[in-house]
N, C-alpha and C positions, 0 to 999 in steps of 0.2 A: 367506559369503553377503553379496551386495552390498546395501547399504541406501542410503536417501536421507534427508536431514534438512534442517532449516531453518537458514540459507537454502538453498534447493534447487539454486541455481546455484553455480558456482565461487566461492570466498570472496573473490576479487578482482573480482567482477562486481557491478554495481549497476544493476539494472533495476527501478525503481519503477513505480507506476501500471499494474500488470500487467493486461492484457486477455487472458485465456486463451480460445482457440478451437480446437475439434477440426475439422480438415479431413482427410477420409479416415481413415487409421489412425494419425494423429499428433496430439498436442496441441502447439499453438504459443502462445508467450507474446509478445505485443507490448507494448511499454511505452516509457517515457522511458529516458534513459541518463545516469546520473550518473557523474562521474569520481571514482575512488577518491582521497580527500583533496581533493576539489573544494571550491570556495568559493561556488558558486551552483548553482541547479537545472539539470539537463538539459544539461550541457556537451558531451556527445558525440552522435554520430549514431545513428540507429536501428539496432539489431541485433536478431536474433530467435533464440530458443532453442526447440528442439522435442524431443519424446520420443515413443516409441511409446506408445499408450494402454494397452498391456498391460504396460509396464515403465517406471515413472516413476523408475527409478534411472539410466536411460540418456539424460541430457540432452545435446544436441548443439548447439553454436553454429553457426548457419547463415550467420553473417557479417553484414556491413553490408548492409542492404536499401535504405536511403535516406539521403541526406546533406542537411543543412540548406541547403547552397549550391546544391542543385538547385532550390530555391524562388526564384522571381524577386523575392520580397519580402525576401529575406535582406539584412541590413545590419548594421552595427556595433551599432545600438540594438536590433535584434530578430534574434537569431541562434540562439536556442535553440528546439528543437522540443519542445513539451510533450506531455502524455498523448495518445496516438493510439488509434484503434480501426480495425478491419479487418472488412469484410463481403464475402461473395461477391456478385457482381453478378447482375442479373436474367437475363442470358444464360447464367449458369453458367460462363462462361469466365474472366472477369476478377475480380480482387479489388481493392477500393478501400480505400485507407488515408486516413483523415480525421485532420487534425491542425491545430494553430494555433502560429504562432511567437510568442515573447515575448522579453523582455530579461532583463538581469541581476537575479537574486533575485526574479523574477516580475514585474518592472516592464514595463509596456506589454503589448500583445497583446490587451487587452480590447475593442478595437474591431474585431477581425477582420483579415483574413478567415479563415474556416475553409477550408483548402485540401485538395485531393484529389490523391493519386498512385495509379497503377494498375499492376497486374502480372498475369501469367497463372498464377502459382504463389504459394503463401503466403509463401515465403521467397526469392523471386527478386529481381531488380533492379527496384524500383518507379521509375516515371517520372512527373514532374509532369503533371497532367491539367488542373488549373484550380482556380478558387475557387468555392465555393457562391455562387450568384447568383440574383437575381430574374429574372423573365421578360424584363424590359427590359435585362438584362445588368449592372445595377448590383449591387455586392456585397450579399449578405444580411447586414444589420447590426442587425436589430431585437434588442432586449434586449442581452445581452452574449454575443457569439459566441466562446465559449471552452470548452475541455474537451469535445470532441465524442464522441458515441457513436452507433452506427448499427445499424439492424435491417432486414433484408430479411424482411418479413412476407408470405410467399406472393406475392412480386413487387411489393409496395408498400414503398417505401423511406422509413423514418422516421429523421430526424436529431435527436438529443437534445443539448442544450448549455445553458450558462448559468454563472453565478457570482453570489455575493452576499457581503456583509460586513455586520457590525452597524453601525448608525448610532448613535454613542455620545454625541451631543451633546444628546439629549433631543428633546422635541416642542415644539409651539407655533410661532408664526410665525418667530421668529428661528432656532429649531432647524431647522425645515424648510428655511429659506434656506441655512443652513450645510450641511445634508445634501445639498441640491441642488448646491451649489458643489463639494463633495467628489466627487459623482458626475460632474459635468462634467469635472473634472480627471482623475479616474481612468479614466473610460470614454470620454472624448472625445465626449460627447453634448451636444446643445444643450438649453437649458431647455425648448424646445417638445417635443423627444423625450421628455425625462424626465417632464414634466407630462402628456404625452399618453397615458401608459400608466397605466390605472386601477389595475392590480395592481403598478405599479412596474416598473423595468427589471431588478431583481435577482430571480433565482429559476431554477428548472429549466424548460426549454421544449422543445417538439417542433415540428418542421416536416416536412411530407411533401414528398418530392422527386419529380421526374419520373423516367421510366425511365432517363434519361441519368445519374441519381444525383447530379446537381450543380445542377439548376435547380429553384427553388422552385415547387411545385405550388399550394400555398395558404399563406396567412399563418401564421406561427408562433403557437403558443398556450402558455399557462402550464400546467404540470402539478403542480408542487410549489412552494409559496411560498418566497421568500427569507426571510432572518432578520428583515428589517424588517416583514414582513407575516404572520408566523407566529403571532402572539398569538391565543389563543382558537381555534386550529385543532388538529387531532390531531398536527400536526408541531411544536408548541411545545416548545422544549427540544432538538429534534432537526431543526431546519429545514435546508433545503438550503444548503450552502456551495459545493461544487464536486464534480468527479469523477463526472460522469454516466456510467452504464453501464446497458445494457438487455438483458434476456433474456426470451424467451417460453417458458413451460413449460406444456405442455398448452394450456389455454385462458386462462391467466393471464399477464399481463405483470408482470415484476419489474423495478422501477427501482432500481438500486443507486447509492448516492451517499455522499459524505463530508458529515457534518453540521456544524453550527455549532460543536461542541466540538472538531472538527478531527481527533481521533485515532480516530474510529470510522467504520465503514462501516454504514450503515443501508439499509433497503429499504422500498419502497412498492409496493403492488399494485393492479391494475385489470383489469377484463375488456376494456378498450379500450386501444389503443396511445397515444391522444392526449387522454385525459381520465379523470376519475373515480378518480385515484390516492388511496389512503388509506395512512397511515403503518402500517408493519408491525412494525418493531423494529430492534434492533442485531444485526448479524451478528458483528462482532468489533471489538475496540479494541486498538490496539498498545501498551496499557499494562494490559490486562485490566480497565479501569475499567467498572463496571457488571456484570461477571461475578460472579454470586452475591453481588450487592450491594456489591462493592468500591467504595469512595469514591475520588475523584480524588487526594486527598492520600496514598493508599496505592497508587498506581500501581506496578506491578512492574518498570517500565523507563522510561527517558526516552521521552516521547511526542512526537508531532509529526503533521504532515499524513498522511492516509491516502487511498489510492486503489486500487481493484481491482475484482474482479467474481467471479461464480460460474460454474462450468462442470461439466458431467457428463463424467466420464472413466471409461470401462469400467464403467459402471453405478454409480459412486460420485460424489457431489457434493462439490465443494471450493470454499472461498472463497480467492482470491488477494488478498494485501494486501502492504504493506511495513512494515519496521521501520527505526528510525534508529540509525546508528552514529556514531562520532567526536564525539558530543555536539553535533551540529548537524543542520540540516535538509537538507543537501546530499549526504549519503552514505547513500542509502536502498537497502535490499536486499529483494528479493522473497521472501516466505514464503507458505505455503499451509496450510490446515487442512481436515480433513474436516468437513462439515456434514450436518445431517439435516433433512428436511422432515417436519413433523407431518401428521397426516391432514387437518387443515384448511388445509394449505399454508403454515403459519407456520414460521419458522426461529428456533430458539433460539440465543442468543449462545453462541459457543464461546470457549475460552481459547487463548492462544498456547502452542504446544508446540515441542519440539526435533525431534520425529519428523515432523510435517507430513504429507507425501505418502507416507511409509512405510506400507505396509499394516498393519504391526504396530508395537508399541512396539520401541524399539531394543534390540539384544541386549547383554547384560552381558559381552560379549567384544570386545576390539579397542580401537583408538585413536580418540578423538574430539577435534576442535578445541574449545577452551574457548569459541570464538566462536559455538557453536551454543546457548549459554545462552539460554533464553527468559525467565528471571527475572534481573534485574541491578539491584539496588537498595541504596541506603544509608538508605532510609526516608523520604527527601524528594527524590525524583527530579523533575526539571523537565519542564515542557511547553515544547518548543523554539520553537514558532511558526515564524516566518521568521527564522532566524539561528542563532546558537550560544550555548551556555550560558557564562556568564562565571564560574560557580562550579565548584568541583571536585566531581566525582561519578565513580563508576565508569563505564567505557565500553568498548565494543568498538572497537578502532582497528587501525592497521597501521604497520609500519616496514619499509621495503623489501619483502621477500617474506614477512614474518611478519604474521599476523593474530592478535590476542590480546586479553585483557581487561586493562585498565590501571585505575589509581585504586582499587585494593583497599585500603581502610582499615578500621579497627575498626568492626564492625557491618555491613559489606557482606555481602549475601546473593547467592549465585550459584545459579541453579536450572536443572535440566534435566528436562523432562517428555517421555517416560516411558521407563523401562527395565524390561525383563521379567525381573526378578530371580527366581532359583529357589533361592537358598541362598547359602552362603559365597562371597564374591567379593572378590578383591584389587582395591583402588582405589589408583591411583597418579596424583598430580597433579604437573605440571611448573610450577615457580614460580621467579621471580627478583625482585630488588628490594632494598630496604633496610628490612627489617622482621623482627620476631621475635614469634611468638605461636602461635596454633593455629587450625585449621579444625574447626568442629563439623559433623559429617556426619550427615545424617538423611534420612528419607523423609517428613518433615513431622511426625513424632511425636517429641516431646521425650524420651520415655522410651527411645527407641531410638537415641540419638545415639552416634556414635563420634568419635574425636579424631585429628587429624593435627597434630603439632607441627612448626613450620617455623622455620628461621633462614635467611632468604633472603639471597643474595649477588648479585653482578653477573650471573652466568651462569645459564642455566636448569638447575635441578636437580630430581630427583624426590623426592617424599615420599609415604609410603603407609600404608595401614591395611587391615584386613580387615572387610568388611561382612557382616552376617548377615540381610539382607532377603530375604524369601521370596515376594514377590508383585510384580505390576506396580505400580511406584511412581515418584514423582518422586525426584530426587536433589538435595538442597540442601546447600550448603557456606557456612557463616557464619564469617567471619574475626573472631577476637577477639585483638587484640594491638596492637603499636606499629608505626609506620612505614607504608610503602606498598609493596604488592606488585603483580606482574603474573602472569597465568596463561596458559600457552600451550596446554596440552592435558590430557586425562585419559586414563588407560588402565584398562581393566577386564578382569579374567580370572577366570572361574569356577574355583573350587577343586573338583577331582574328589573 
């Protein structure tokens, strides 16, 4: 029986910032494109993956749909295409792809433009169409034109965008002057532009476009405050940072975004597309922070920026997000989890799993890559921010054509959620390195632990035990021993 697990795309593929959209009978995921082993964000051109809505195990690479060099603004200082979104046009024939260029490690790009490419099929060859502009032809540059999302609301086109960051130098006259100077330099704004915005230039915004989907119809407006303006609002603590995304579900608009804490996707709702948004909650964190009260210091994996959205696929709702590998911000892989709407329209936070899009928990039979672990922690995992960790921690990484977990030292916990155990099962793990000790194996209950003794050497070698778990459970492996190990895969086989 074929299954799908997180990350749901091939293990050598890195498509963060996923925007899932159903067109016809297929689900398409549009996103940025990191290079495996890369040293900056979004080094590669846009590719699209798709799958039948009735079979999420059958993901297909549709190929490159758009290249950064097709954009006339492409240059050495600004050559990476950041998080895109796609929407079907008002005539039903064309799809429009909205994106923004930026530079190395996220530098530049905050002054626009937001550009548009068009195609007559979701995964065809997109062609540059132009830049979002005002009625007089000048580029639309109000606020911070970055991270676009777009909605065709019964023929009315709404473009969502924005960015924000914390102002760390305090308040008062001197603090405000320093903050203004920072914004001038980062966003290439004049003092007049900055001071002319009563709500500040940072935050989430919406602008309605004409039927041509590129010309501003009326002036943009603020829908969610930025970090600097969120105090004493219902967004305080979860203010808008980046990653705008929009969905209309029945008569409610759901604005999905990455909050000021960076690792979580939050949502806000309104009965209107351009005003009245109220904070709803957290959908997912890429360290499970906040899930069942988990504190940041107990994150279950290295955390970093997050970006994604929600989509209904064959009657079920999912959140698409990304995780971080290689202990840096630049190797991000797409994951997905099933979500549930309460009767009042709220969404409860879900945890990260290894099964993701799989309709059921994973079968306790077969071979699984170690890199599908959704828990990987030494008890003090870092938040990566924009860069790489300078300290040693466990991580998912690669070497040539192998993807594996490295940095397994005493106390490291590796977790997989969930397996549908039904009774005695042989567990075999493939390990290498320079270390001697044991793995304590459990489903989270200490009284049910088993042990695998290991004495790792240079080459991959199997070590095994027999489990006696009889229900759908997580599988945790905690290393106790000396030295440092790596893990390639695990094999499970039910005992008849």
